[in-house]
VOPAGU-2260 file (C-alpha; in pm, 1 decimal, decimal comma):
REM VOPAGU-2260
SITE   aa  ch    i         X         Y         Z
SITE  MET   A    0    -378,9     141,1     780,2
SITE  PRO   A    1     -86,0      31,1     998,3
SITE  ALA   A    2     235,7    -120,0     870,1
SITE  VAL   A    3     215,1    -482,7     757,0
SITE  LYS   A    4     508,8    -722,0     726,4
SITE  GLY   A    5     548,0   -1091,9     670,5
SITE  LYS   A    6     703,3   -1375,4     473,7
SITE  ILE   A    7     559,7   -1585,8     194,3
SITE  HIS   A    8     671,5   -1947,2     153,8
SITE  SER   A    9     575,4   -2213,3     -98,8
SITE  LYS   A   10     329,4   -2469,9      33,2
SITE  ALA   A   11     493,2   -2737,2    -184,6
SITE  ASP   A   12     852,5   -2712,5     -56,3
SITE  ASN   A   13     841,1   -2443,0     216,0
SITE  LYS   A   14    1099,8   -2229,6      30,7
SITE  PRO   A   15    1069,0   -1847,5      26,0
SITE  MET   A   16     875,9   -1711,9    -271,8
SITE  VAL   A   17    1098,1   -1448,7    -434,1
SITE  GLY   A   18     920,2   -1169,1    -623,5
SITE  ALA   A   19     566,9   -1259,3    -513,2
SITE  GLU   A   20     336,8    -957,8    -557,5
SITE  ILE   A   21     114,0    -826,5    -279,8
SITE  PHE   A   22    -159,2    -586,7    -390,5
SITE  VAL   A   23    -258,3    -315,0    -143,0
SITE  SER   A   24    -573,0    -111,5    -211,6
SITE  LYS   A   25    -617,9     218,7     -31,3
SITE  TYR   A   26    -985,2     306,2     -83,8
SITE  ALA   A   27    -969,5     610,7     144,0
SITE  ILE   A   28    -736,1     801,7     -88,1
SITE  ASN   A   29    -816,5     623,7    -416,9
SITE  ASN   A   30    -468,6     483,7    -464,0
SITE  MET   A   31    -317,8     135,7    -506,7
SITE  ASP   A   32      27,2     -13,7    -443,5
SITE  THR   A   33     190,4    -340,2    -538,7
SITE  ILE   A   34     485,7    -458,8    -334,3
SITE  ARG   A   35     709,9    -760,2    -394,2
SITE  THR   A   36     882,8   -1005,3    -167,4
SITE  ASP   A   37    1262,1   -1001,4    -141,6
SITE  HIS   A   38    1509,3   -1292,1    -172,5
SITE  ASN   A   39    1394,2   -1424,1     167,9
SITE  GLY   A   40    1023,9   -1409,3      81,7
SITE  SER   A   41     983,9   -1109,6     316,1
SITE  PHE   A   42     775,1    -800,7     253,7
SITE  LEU   A   43     702,6    -474,7     434,8
SITE  TYR   A   44     429,5    -221,4     366,0
SITE  ASN   A   45     464,2      95,3     575,7
SITE  GLY   A   46      94,7     177,5     551,6
SITE  PHE   A   47     -62,2     520,6     581,2
SITE  LEU   A   48    -269,6     716,0     828,3
């Protein structure tokens, strides 16, 4: 899986969503990760090969 990055904003007021959780499931190696957005609503998952 390649790296994935983005920003999450509220639909109601278009403000960044701080601390939103993104669940990443890695079926190939039977592992799971949860990442959170930062103060700007940004997140980065470095992925795996």
